[in-house]
mmCIF file as Biopython writes it, N, C-alpha, C and O atoms, coordinates in Angstrom:
data_model
#
loop_
_atom_site.group_PDB
_atom_site.id
_atom_site.type_symbol
_atom_site.label_atom_id
_atom_site.label_alt_id
_atom_site.label_comp_id
_atom_site.label_asym_id
_atom_site.label_entity_id
_atom_site.label_seq_id
_atom_site.pdbx_PDB_ins_code
_atom_site.Cartn_x
_atom_site.Cartn_y
_atom_site.Cartn_z
_atom_site.occupancy
_atom_site.B_iso_or_equiv
_atom_site.auth_seq_id
_atom_site.auth_asym_id
_atom_site.pdbx_PDB_model_num
ATOM 1   N N  . MET A ? 1  ? 111.568 -105.148 -142.065 1.0 0.0 1  A 1 
ATOM 2   C CA . MET A ? 1  ? 110.938 -106.278 -142.720 1.0 0.0 1  A 1 
ATOM 3   C C  . MET A ? 1  ? 109.437 -106.029 -142.779 1.0 0.0 1  A 1 
ATOM 4   O O  . MET A ? 1  ? 108.829 -105.630 -141.786 1.0 0.0 1  A 1 
ATOM 5   N N  . ASP A ? 2  ? 108.859 -106.260 -143.914 1.0 0.0 2  A 1 
ATOM 6   C CA . ASP A ? 2  ? 107.434 -106.033 -144.120 1.0 0.0 2  A 1 
ATOM 7   C C  . ASP A ? 2  ? 106.654 -107.298 -143.771 1.0 0.0 2  A 1 
ATOM 8   O O  . ASP A ? 2  ? 106.887 -108.354 -144.360 1.0 0.0 2  A 1 
ATOM 9   N N  . HIS A ? 3  ? 105.735 -107.197 -142.823 1.0 0.0 3  A 1 
ATOM 10  C CA . HIS A ? 3  ? 104.916 -108.339 -142.407 1.0 0.0 3  A 1 
ATOM 11  C C  . HIS A ? 3  ? 103.497 -108.173 -142.929 1.0 0.0 3  A 1 
ATOM 12  O O  . HIS A ? 3  ? 102.544 -108.199 -142.151 1.0 0.0 3  A 1 
ATOM 13  N N  . THR A ? 4  ? 103.349 -108.004 -144.226 1.0 0.0 4  A 1 
ATOM 14  C CA . THR A ? 4  ? 102.041 -107.835 -144.831 1.0 0.0 4  A 1 
ATOM 15  C C  . THR A ? 4  ? 101.558 -109.182 -145.356 1.0 0.0 4  A 1 
ATOM 16  O O  . THR A ? 4  ? 102.266 -109.862 -146.100 1.0 0.0 4  A 1 
ATOM 17  N N  . TYR A ? 5  ? 100.346 -109.557 -144.961 1.0 0.0 5  A 1 
ATOM 18  C CA . TYR A ? 5  ? 99.755  -110.829 -145.364 1.0 0.0 5  A 1 
ATOM 19  C C  . TYR A ? 5  ? 98.402  -110.566 -146.012 1.0 0.0 5  A 1 
ATOM 20  O O  . TYR A ? 5  ? 97.774  -109.545 -145.734 1.0 0.0 5  A 1 
ATOM 21  N N  . PRO A ? 6  ? 97.944  -111.476 -146.875 1.0 0.0 6  A 1 
ATOM 22  C CA . PRO A ? 6  ? 96.579  -111.351 -147.398 1.0 0.0 6  A 1 
ATOM 23  C C  . PRO A ? 6  ? 95.573  -111.407 -146.252 1.0 0.0 6  A 1 
ATOM 24  O O  . PRO A ? 6  ? 95.848  -112.012 -145.216 1.0 0.0 6  A 1 
ATOM 25  N N  . GLU A ? 7  ? 94.429  -110.791 -146.427 1.0 0.0 7  A 1 
ATOM 26  C CA . GLU A ? 7  ? 93.431  -110.714 -145.358 1.0 0.0 7  A 1 
ATOM 27  C C  . GLU A ? 7  ? 92.937  -112.077 -144.890 1.0 0.0 7  A 1 
ATOM 28  O O  . GLU A ? 7  ? 92.632  -112.241 -143.708 1.0 0.0 7  A 1 
ATOM 29  N N  . ALA A ? 8  ? 92.849  -113.055 -145.782 1.0 0.0 8  A 1 
ATOM 30  C CA . ALA A ? 8  ? 92.278  -114.359 -145.439 1.0 0.0 8  A 1 
ATOM 31  C C  . ALA A ? 8  ? 93.243  -115.278 -144.689 1.0 0.0 8  A 1 
ATOM 32  O O  . ALA A ? 8  ? 92.862  -116.388 -144.319 1.0 0.0 8  A 1 
ATOM 33  N N  . VAL A ? 9  ? 94.462  -114.849 -144.460 1.0 0.0 9  A 1 
ATOM 34  C CA . VAL A ? 9  ? 95.454  -115.696 -143.800 1.0 0.0 9  A 1 
ATOM 35  C C  . VAL A ? 9  ? 95.210  -115.702 -142.298 1.0 0.0 9  A 1 
ATOM 36  O O  . VAL A ? 9  ? 95.072  -114.651 -141.672 1.0 0.0 9  A 1 
ATOM 37  N N  . THR A ? 10 ? 95.159  -116.909 -141.730 1.0 0.0 10 A 1 
ATOM 38  C CA . THR A ? 10 ? 94.927  -117.057 -140.291 1.0 0.0 10 A 1 
ATOM 39  C C  . THR A ? 10 ? 96.230  -116.836 -139.528 1.0 0.0 10 A 1 
ATOM 40  O O  . THR A ? 10 ? 97.307  -116.910 -140.121 1.0 0.0 10 A 1 
ATOM 41  N N  . PRO A ? 11 ? 96.154  -116.567 -138.232 1.0 0.0 11 A 1 
ATOM 42  C CA . PRO A ? 11 ? 97.375  -116.426 -137.433 1.0 0.0 11 A 1 
ATOM 43  C C  . PRO A ? 11 ? 98.265  -117.672 -137.489 1.0 0.0 11 A 1 
ATOM 44  O O  . PRO A ? 11 ? 99.490  -117.558 -137.482 1.0 0.0 11 A 1 
ATOM 45  N N  . GLN A ? 12 ? 97.661  -118.843 -137.544 1.0 0.0 12 A 1 
ATOM 46  C CA . GLN A ? 12 ? 98.444  -120.082 -137.633 1.0 0.0 12 A 1 
ATOM 47  C C  . GLN A ? 12 ? 99.196  -120.153 -138.966 1.0 0.0 12 A 1 
ATOM 48  O O  . GLN A ? 12 ? 100.347 -120.587 -139.010 1.0 0.0 12 A 1 
ATOM 49  N N  . GLN A ? 13 ? 98.544  -119.727 -140.045 1.0 0.0 13 A 1 
ATOM 50  C CA . GLN A ? 13 ? 99.197  -119.717 -141.354 1.0 0.0 13 A 1 
ATOM 51  C C  . GLN A ? 13 ? 100.326 -118.687 -141.388 1.0 0.0 13 A 1 
ATOM 52  O O  . GLN A ? 13 ? 101.366 -118.924 -142.002 1.0 0.0 13 A 1 
ATOM 53  N N  . ARG A ? 14 ? 100.125 -117.564 -140.742 1.0 0.0 14 A 1 
ATOM 54  C CA . ARG A ? 14 ? 101.178 -116.544 -140.668 1.0 0.0 14 A 1 
ATOM 55  C C  . ARG A ? 14 ? 102.395 -117.096 -139.938 1.0 0.0 14 A 1 
ATOM 56  O O  . ARG A ? 14 ? 103.529 -116.912 -140.380 1.0 0.0 14 A 1 
ATOM 57  N N  . ARG A ? 15 ? 102.159 -117.767 -138.830 1.0 0.0 15 A 1 
ATOM 58  C CA . ARG A ? 15 ? 103.250 -118.346 -138.047 1.0 0.0 15 A 1 
ATOM 59  C C  . ARG A ? 15 ? 104.009 -119.372 -138.877 1.0 0.0 15 A 1 
ATOM 60  O O  . ARG A ? 15 ? 105.240 -119.366 -138.897 1.0 0.0 15 A 1 
ATOM 61  N N  . ARG A ? 16 ? 103.286 -120.252 -139.563 1.0 0.0 16 A 1 
ATOM 62  C CA . ARG A ? 16 ? 103.913 -121.287 -140.387 1.0 0.0 16 A 1 
ATOM 63  C C  . ARG A ? 16 ? 104.732 -120.653 -141.516 1.0 0.0 16 A 1 
ATOM 64  O O  . ARG A ? 16 ? 105.839 -121.105 -141.810 1.0 0.0 16 A 1 
ATOM 65  N N  . LEU A ? 17 ? 104.201 -119.633 -142.131 1.0 0.0 17 A 1 
ATOM 66  C CA . LEU A ? 17 ? 104.921 -118.949 -143.202 1.0 0.0 17 A 1 
ATOM 67  C C  . LEU A ? 17 ? 106.214 -118.317 -142.686 1.0 0.0 17 A 1 
ATOM 68  O O  . LEU A ? 17 ? 107.250 -118.401 -143.345 1.0 0.0 17 A 1 
ATOM 69  N N  . ARG A ? 18 ? 106.159 -117.689 -141.518 1.0 0.0 18 A 1 
ATOM 70  C CA . ARG A ? 18 ? 107.370 -117.099 -140.931 1.0 0.0 18 A 1 
ATOM 71  C C  . ARG A ? 18 ? 108.423 -118.168 -140.661 1.0 0.0 18 A 1 
ATOM 72  O O  . ARG A ? 18 ? 109.614 -117.925 -140.855 1.0 0.0 18 A 1 
ATOM 73  N N  . ILE A ? 19 ? 107.993 -119.357 -140.213 1.0 0.0 19 A 1 
ATOM 74  C CA . ILE A ? 19 ? 108.934 -120.452 -139.954 1.0 0.0 19 A 1 
ATOM 75  C C  . ILE A ? 19 ? 109.597 -120.902 -141.252 1.0 0.0 19 A 1 
ATOM 76  O O  . ILE A ? 19 ? 110.812 -121.089 -141.301 1.0 0.0 19 A 1 
ATOM 77  N N  . ILE A ? 20 ? 108.795 -121.075 -142.302 1.0 0.0 20 A 1 
ATOM 78  C CA . ILE A ? 20 ? 109.335 -121.505 -143.596 1.0 0.0 20 A 1 
ATOM 79  C C  . ILE A ? 20 ? 110.301 -120.462 -144.151 1.0 0.0 20 A 1 
ATOM 80  O O  . ILE A ? 20 ? 111.397 -120.801 -144.599 1.0 0.0 20 A 1 
ATOM 81  N N  . VAL A ? 21 ? 109.895 -119.202 -144.121 1.0 0.0 21 A 1 
ATOM 82  C CA . VAL A ? 21 ? 110.705 -118.119 -144.686 1.0 0.0 21 A 1 
ATOM 83  C C  . VAL A ? 21 ? 112.025 -117.955 -143.932 1.0 0.0 21 A 1 
ATOM 84  O O  . VAL A ? 21 ? 113.030 -117.569 -144.531 1.0 0.0 21 A 1 
ATOM 85  N N  . SER A ? 22 ? 112.038 -118.239 -142.647 1.0 0.0 22 A 1 
ATOM 86  C CA . SER A ? 22 ? 113.259 -118.064 -141.858 1.0 0.0 22 A 1 
ATOM 87  C C  . SER A ? 22 ? 114.377 -119.003 -142.304 1.0 0.0 22 A 1 
ATOM 88  O O  . SER A ? 22 ? 115.532 -118.798 -141.933 1.0 0.0 22 A 1 
ATOM 89  N N  . LYS A ? 23 ? 114.058 -120.021 -143.088 1.0 0.0 23 A 1 
ATOM 90  C CA . LYS A ? 23 ? 115.064 -120.976 -143.567 1.0 0.0 23 A 1 
ATOM 91  C C  . LYS A ? 23 ? 115.737 -120.520 -144.859 1.0 0.0 23 A 1 
ATOM 92  O O  . LYS A ? 23 ? 116.616 -121.209 -145.377 1.0 0.0 23 A 1 
ATOM 93  N N  . TYR A ? 24 ? 115.331 -119.367 -145.379 1.0 0.0 24 A 1 
ATOM 94  C CA . TYR A ? 24 ? 115.850 -118.880 -146.658 1.0 0.0 24 A 1 
ATOM 95  C C  . TYR A ? 24 ? 116.400 -117.470 -146.510 1.0 0.0 24 A 1 
ATOM 96  O O  . TYR A ? 24 ? 115.996 -116.716 -145.625 1.0 0.0 24 A 1 
ATOM 97  N N  . VAL A ? 25 ? 117.337 -117.129 -147.401 1.0 0.0 25 A 1 
ATOM 98  C CA . VAL A ? 25 ? 117.907 -115.787 -147.430 1.0 0.0 25 A 1 
ATOM 99  C C  . VAL A ? 25 ? 118.223 -115.434 -148.887 1.0 0.0 25 A 1 
ATOM 100 O O  . VAL A ? 25 ? 118.583 -116.307 -149.677 1.0 0.0 25 A 1 
ATOM 101 N N  . ILE A ? 26 ? 118.087 -114.162 -149.233 1.0 0.0 26 A 1 
ATOM 102 C CA . ILE A ? 26 ? 118.450 -113.684 -150.566 1.0 0.0 26 A 1 
ATOM 103 C C  . ILE A ? 26 ? 119.686 -112.806 -150.420 1.0 0.0 26 A 1 
ATOM 104 O O  . ILE A ? 26 ? 119.692 -111.835 -149.663 1.0 0.0 26 A 1 
ATOM 105 N N  . ILE A ? 27 ? 120.732 -113.168 -151.162 1.0 0.0 27 A 1 
ATOM 106 C CA . ILE A ? 27 ? 121.976 -112.403 -151.164 1.0 0.0 27 A 1 
ATOM 107 C C  . ILE A ? 27 ? 122.286 -112.051 -152.611 1.0 0.0 27 A 1 
ATOM 108 O O  . ILE A ? 27 ? 122.460 -112.936 -153.448 1.0 0.0 27 A 1 
ATOM 109 N N  . GLU A ? 28 ? 122.354 -110.756 -152.905 1.0 0.0 28 A 1 
ATOM 110 C CA . GLU A ? 28 ? 122.626 -110.260 -154.257 1.0 0.0 28 A 1 
ATOM 111 C C  . GLU A ? 28 ? 121.735 -110.950 -155.288 1.0 0.0 28 A 1 
ATOM 112 O O  . GLU A ? 28 ? 122.220 -111.428 -156.313 1.0 0.0 28 A 1 
ATOM 113 N N  . LEU A ? 29 ? 120.438 -110.999 -155.012 1.0 0.0 29 A 1 
ATOM 114 C CA . LEU A ? 29 ? 119.405 -111.549 -155.895 1.0 0.0 29 A 1 
ATOM 115 C C  . LEU A ? 29 ? 119.512 -113.060 -156.112 1.0 0.0 29 A 1 
ATOM 116 O O  . LEU A ? 29 ? 118.915 -113.588 -157.050 1.0 0.0 29 A 1 
ATOM 117 N N  . VAL A ? 30 ? 120.264 -113.763 -155.258 1.0 0.0 30 A 1 
ATOM 118 C CA . VAL A ? 30 ? 120.377 -115.217 -155.335 1.0 0.0 30 A 1 
ATOM 119 C C  . VAL A ? 30 ? 119.737 -115.804 -154.083 1.0 0.0 30 A 1 
ATOM 120 O O  . VAL A ? 30 ? 120.021 -115.368 -152.967 1.0 0.0 30 A 1 
ATOM 121 N N  . LEU A ? 31 ? 118.862 -116.808 -154.277 1.0 0.0 31 A 1 
ATOM 122 C CA . LEU A ? 31 ? 118.151 -117.432 -153.172 1.0 0.0 31 A 1 
ATOM 123 C C  . LEU A ? 31 ? 118.974 -118.577 -152.598 1.0 0.0 31 A 1 
ATOM 124 O O  . LEU A ? 31 ? 119.459 -119.435 -153.336 1.0 0.0 31 A 1 
ATOM 125 N N  . TYR A ? 32 ? 119.130 -118.585 -151.266 1.0 0.0 32 A 1 
ATOM 126 C CA . TYR A ? 32 ? 119.854 -119.638 -150.561 1.0 0.0 32 A 1 
ATOM 127 C C  . TYR A ? 32 ? 118.956 -120.221 -149.477 1.0 0.0 32 A 1 
ATOM 128 O O  . TYR A ? 32 ? 118.098 -119.530 -148.929 1.0 0.0 32 A 1 
ATOM 129 N N  . ARG A ? 33 ? 119.164 -121.507 -149.173 1.0 0.0 33 A 1 
ATOM 130 C CA . ARG A ? 33 ? 118.488 -122.157 -148.054 1.0 0.0 33 A 1 
ATOM 131 C C  . ARG A ? 33 ? 119.534 -122.376 -146.978 1.0 0.0 33 A 1 
ATOM 132 O O  . ARG A ? 33 ? 120.656 -122.790 -147.272 1.0 0.0 33 A 1 
ATOM 133 N N  . LYS A ? 34 ? 119.177 -122.105 -145.746 1.0 0.0 34 A 1 
ATOM 134 C CA . LYS A ? 34 ? 120.103 -122.275 -144.634 1.0 0.0 34 A 1 
ATOM 135 C C  . LYS A ? 34 ? 120.099 -123.737 -144.199 1.0 0.0 34 A 1 
ATOM 136 O O  . LYS A ? 34 ? 119.050 -124.281 -143.850 1.0 0.0 34 A 1 
ATOM 137 N N  . ALA A ? 35 ? 121.273 -124.376 -144.219 1.0 0.0 35 A 1 
ATOM 138 C CA . ALA A ? 35 ? 121.407 -125.756 -143.763 1.0 0.0 35 A 1 
ATOM 139 C C  . ALA A ? 35 ? 121.466 -125.768 -142.235 1.0 0.0 35 A 1 
ATOM 140 O O  . ALA A ? 35 ? 121.647 -124.725 -141.606 1.0 0.0 35 A 1 
ATOM 141 N N  . PHE A ? 36 ? 121.314 -126.951 -141.648 1.0 0.0 36 A 1 
ATOM 142 C CA . PHE A ? 36 ? 121.333 -127.072 -140.191 1.0 0.0 36 A 1 
ATOM 143 C C  . PHE A ? 36 ? 122.647 -126.588 -139.587 1.0 0.0 36 A 1 
ATOM 144 O O  . PHE A ? 36 ? 122.666 -126.054 -138.478 1.0 0.0 36 A 1 
ATOM 145 N N  . ASP A ? 37 ? 123.748 -126.775 -140.320 1.0 0.0 37 A 1 
ATOM 146 C CA . ASP A ? 37 ? 125.059 -126.368 -139.809 1.0 0.0 37 A 1 
ATOM 147 C C  . ASP A ? 37 ? 125.384 -124.904 -140.104 1.0 0.0 37 A 1 
ATOM 148 O O  . ASP A ? 37 ? 126.481 -124.436 -139.800 1.0 0.0 37 A 1 
ATOM 149 N N  . GLY A ? 38 ? 124.429 -124.182 -140.698 1.0 0.0 38 A 1 
ATOM 150 C CA . GLY A ? 38 ? 124.628 -122.777 -140.995 1.0 0.0 38 A 1 
ATOM 151 C C  . GLY A ? 38 ? 125.126 -122.496 -142.400 1.0 0.0 38 A 1 
ATOM 152 O O  . GLY A ? 38 ? 125.165 -121.342 -142.824 1.0 0.0 38 A 1 
ATOM 153 N N  . MET A ? 39 ? 125.509 -123.540 -143.129 1.0 0.0 39 A 1 
ATOM 154 C CA . MET A ? 39 ? 125.972 -123.356 -144.500 1.0 0.0 39 A 1 
ATOM 155 C C  . MET A ? 39 ? 124.808 -122.900 -145.376 1.0 0.0 39 A 1 
ATOM 156 O O  . MET A ? 39 ? 123.672 -123.337 -145.192 1.0 0.0 39 A 1 
ATOM 157 N N  . LEU A ? 40 ? 125.101 -122.028 -146.318 1.0 0.0 40 A 1 
ATOM 158 C CA . LEU A ? 40 ? 124.081 -121.554 -147.251 1.0 0.0 40 A 1 
ATOM 159 C C  . LEU A ? 40 ? 124.127 -122.406 -148.510 1.0 0.0 40 A 1 
ATOM 160 O O  . LEU A ? 40 ? 125.180 -122.551 -149.132 1.0 0.0 40 A 1 
ATOM 161 N N  . LEU A ? 41 ? 122.985 -122.968 -148.882 1.0 0.0 41 A 1 
ATOM 162 C CA . LEU A ? 41 ? 122.866 -123.822 -150.056 1.0 0.0 41 A 1 
ATOM 163 C C  . LEU A ? 41 ? 122.134 -123.045 -151.137 1.0 0.0 41 A 1 
ATOM 164 O O  . LEU A ? 41 ? 121.000 -122.611 -150.934 1.0 0.0 41 A 1 
ATOM 165 N N  . ARG A ? 42 ? 122.772 -122.869 -152.278 1.0 0.0 42 A 1 
ATOM 166 C CA . ARG A ? 42 ? 122.158 -122.090 -153.360 1.0 0.0 42 A 1 
ATOM 167 C C  . ARG A ? 42 ? 121.012 -122.869 -153.977 1.0 0.0 42 A 1 
ATOM 168 O O  . ARG A ? 42 ? 121.168 -124.039 -154.328 1.0 0.0 42 A 1 
ATOM 169 N N  . CYS A ? 43 ? 119.878 -122.236 -154.107 1.0 0.0 43 A 1 
ATOM 170 C CA . CYS A ? 43 ? 118.710 -122.852 -154.734 1.0 0.0 43 A 1 
ATOM 171 C C  . CYS A ? 43 ? 118.861 -122.742 -156.249 1.0 0.0 43 A 1 
ATOM 172 O O  . CYS A ? 43 ? 119.212 -121.686 -156.774 1.0 0.0 43 A 1 
ATOM 173 N N  . VAL A ? 44 ? 118.591 -123.848 -156.943 1.0 0.0 44 A 1 
ATOM 174 C CA . VAL A ? 44 ? 118.693 -123.863 -158.400 1.0 0.0 44 A 1 
ATOM 175 C C  . VAL A ? 44 ? 117.400 -124.404 -158.996 1.0 0.0 44 A 1 
ATOM 176 O O  . VAL A ? 44 ? 116.666 -125.149 -158.345 1.0 0.0 44 A 1 
ATOM 177 N N  . ASP A ? 45 ? 117.132 -124.025 -160.229 1.0 0.0 45 A 1 
ATOM 178 C CA . ASP A ? 45 ? 115.942 -124.536 -160.905 1.0 0.0 45 A 1 
ATOM 179 C C  . ASP A ? 45 ? 116.246 -125.904 -161.522 1.0 0.0 45 A 1 
ATOM 180 O O  . ASP A ? 45 ? 117.376 -126.386 -161.452 1.0 0.0 45 A 1 
ATOM 181 N N  . THR A ? 46 ? 115.242 -126.514 -162.119 1.0 0.0 46 A 1 
ATOM 182 C CA . THR A ? 46 ? 115.370 -127.859 -162.668 1.0 0.0 46 A 1 
ATOM 183 C C  . THR A ? 46 ? 116.443 -127.940 -163.743 1.0 0.0 46 A 1 
ATOM 184 O O  . THR A ? 46 ? 117.247 -128.872 -163.747 1.0 0.0 46 A 1 
ATOM 185 N N  . GLU A ? 47 ? 116.461 -126.983 -164.645 1.0 0.0 47 A 1 
ATOM 186 C CA . GLU A ? 47 ? 117.446 -127.003 -165.732 1.0 0.0 47 A 1 
ATOM 187 C C  . GLU A ? 47 ? 118.873 -126.894 -165.200 1.0 0.0 47 A 1 
ATOM 188 O O  . GLU A ? 47 ? 119.767 -127.612 -165.648 1.0 0.0 47 A 1 
ATOM 189 N N  . GLU A ? 48 ? 119.075 -126.003 -164.254 1.0 0.0 48 A 1 
ATOM 190 C CA . GLU A ? 48 ? 120.424 -125.846 -163.702 1.0 0.0 48 A 1 
ATOM 191 C C  . GLU A ? 48 ? 120.840 -127.081 -162.917 1.0 0.0 48 A 1 
ATOM 192 O O  . GLU A ? 48 ? 122.007 -127.470 -162.957 1.0 0.0 48 A 1 
ATOM 193 N N  . SER A ? 49 ? 119.912 -127.702 -162.208 1.0 0.0 49 A 1 
ATOM 194 C CA . SER A ? 49 ? 120.248 -128.912 -161.456 1.0 0.0 49 A 1 
ATOM 195 C C  . SER A ? 49 ? 120.647 -130.044 -162.404 1.0 0.0 49 A 1 
ATOM 196 O O  . SER A ? 49 ? 121.561 -130.810 -162.096 1.0 0.0 49 A 1 
ATOM 197 N N  . LYS A ? 50 ? 119.978 -130.159 -163.550 1.0 0.0 50 A 1 
ATOM 198 C CA . LYS A ? 50 ? 120.349 -131.175 -164.544 1.0 0.0 50 A 1 
ATOM 199 C C  . LYS A ? 50 ? 121.750 -130.914 -165.073 1.0 0.0 50 A 1 
ATOM 200 O O  . LYS A ? 50 ? 122.540 -131.844 -165.234 1.0 0.0 50 A 1 
ATOM 201 N N  . ARG A ? 51 ? 122.059 -129.642 -165.346 1.0 0.0 51 A 1 
ATOM 202 C CA . ARG A ? 51 ? 123.385 -129.286 -165.845 1.0 0.0 51 A 1 
ATOM 203 C C  . ARG A ? 51 ? 124.464 -129.613 -164.816 1.0 0.0 51 A 1 
ATOM 204 O O  . ARG A ? 51 ? 125.521 -130.141 -165.163 1.0 0.0 51 A 1 
ATOM 205 N N  . ILE A ? 52 ? 124.196 -129.301 -163.562 1.0 0.0 52 A 1 
ATOM 206 C CA . ILE A ? 52 ? 125.158 -129.569 -162.490 1.0 0.0 52 A 1 
ATOM 207 C C  . ILE A ? 52 ? 125.403 -131.067 -162.357 1.0 0.0 52 A 1 
ATOM 208 O O  . ILE A ? 52 ? 126.549 -131.499 -162.237 1.0 0.0 52 A 1 
ATOM 209 N N  . LEU A ? 53 ? 124.329 -131.865 -162.376 1.0 0.0 53 A 1 
ATOM 210 C CA . LEU A ? 53 ? 124.474 -133.321 -162.286 1.0 0.0 53 A 1 
ATOM 211 C C  . LEU A ? 53 ? 125.258 -133.868 -163.474 1.0 0.0 53 A 1 
ATOM 212 O O  . LEU A ? 53 ? 126.126 -134.725 -163.309 1.0 0.0 53 A 1 
ATOM 213 N N  . HIS A ? 54 ? 124.955 -133.375 -164.655 1.0 0.0 54 A 1 
ATOM 214 C CA . HIS A ? 54 ? 125.656 -133.836 -165.854 1.0 0.0 54 A 1 
ATOM 215 C C  . HIS A ? 54 ? 127.149 -133.516 -165.760 1.0 0.0 54 A 1 
ATOM 216 O O  . HIS A ? 54 ? 127.988 -134.367 -166.055 1.0 0.0 54 A 1 
ATOM 217 N N  . GLU A ? 55 ? 127.477 -132.299 -165.352 1.0 0.0 55 A 1 
ATOM 218 C CA . GLU A ? 55 ? 128.880 -131.895 -165.251 1.0 0.0 55 A 1 
ATOM 219 C C  . GLU A ? 55 ? 129.620 -132.677 -164.175 1.0 0.0 55 A 1 
ATOM 220 O O  . GLU A ? 55 ? 130.791 -133.013 -164.356 1.0 0.0 55 A 1 
ATOM 221 N N  . SER A ? 56 ? 128.965 -132.971 -163.066 1.0 0.0 56 A 1 
ATOM 222 C CA . SER A ? 56 ? 129.649 -133.663 -161.972 1.0 0.0 56 A 1 
ATOM 223 C C  . SER A ? 56 ? 129.820 -135.155 -162.239 1.0 0.0 56 A 1 
ATOM 224 O O  . SER A ? 56 ? 130.665 -135.796 -161.614 1.0 0.0 56 A 1 
ATOM 225 N N  . HIS A ? 57 ? 129.032 -135.720 -163.158 1.0 0.0 57 A 1 
ATOM 226 C CA . HIS A ? 57 ? 129.130 -137.149 -163.461 1.0 0.0 57 A 1 
ATOM 227 C C  . HIS A ? 57 ? 129.790 -137.417 -164.811 1.0 0.0 57 A 1 
ATOM 228 O O  . HIS A ? 57 ? 129.757 -138.543 -165.308 1.0 0.0 57 A 1 
ATOM 229 N N  . SER A ? 58 ? 130.385 -136.390 -165.401 1.0 0.0 58 A 1 
ATOM 230 C CA . SER A ? 58 ? 131.057 -136.563 -166.703 1.0 0.0 58 A 1 
ATOM 231 C C  . SER A ? 58 ? 132.530 -136.812 -166.513 1.0 0.0 58 A 1 
ATOM 232 O O  . SER A ? 58 ? 133.259 -136.980 -167.491 1.0 0.0 58 A 1 
#
């Protein structure tokens, strides 16, 4: 894992970024967020979320 940060980033900002990043994983070029129970939730953009909502409420 590459831990390269911009020069202006403070140690506190690095720590916070590592915490945020640890909640996400990329599998086969798809971004997922890790839920509290360990389930992977696929991240979707605004357009896809609208399509999903429309399909589920039709």
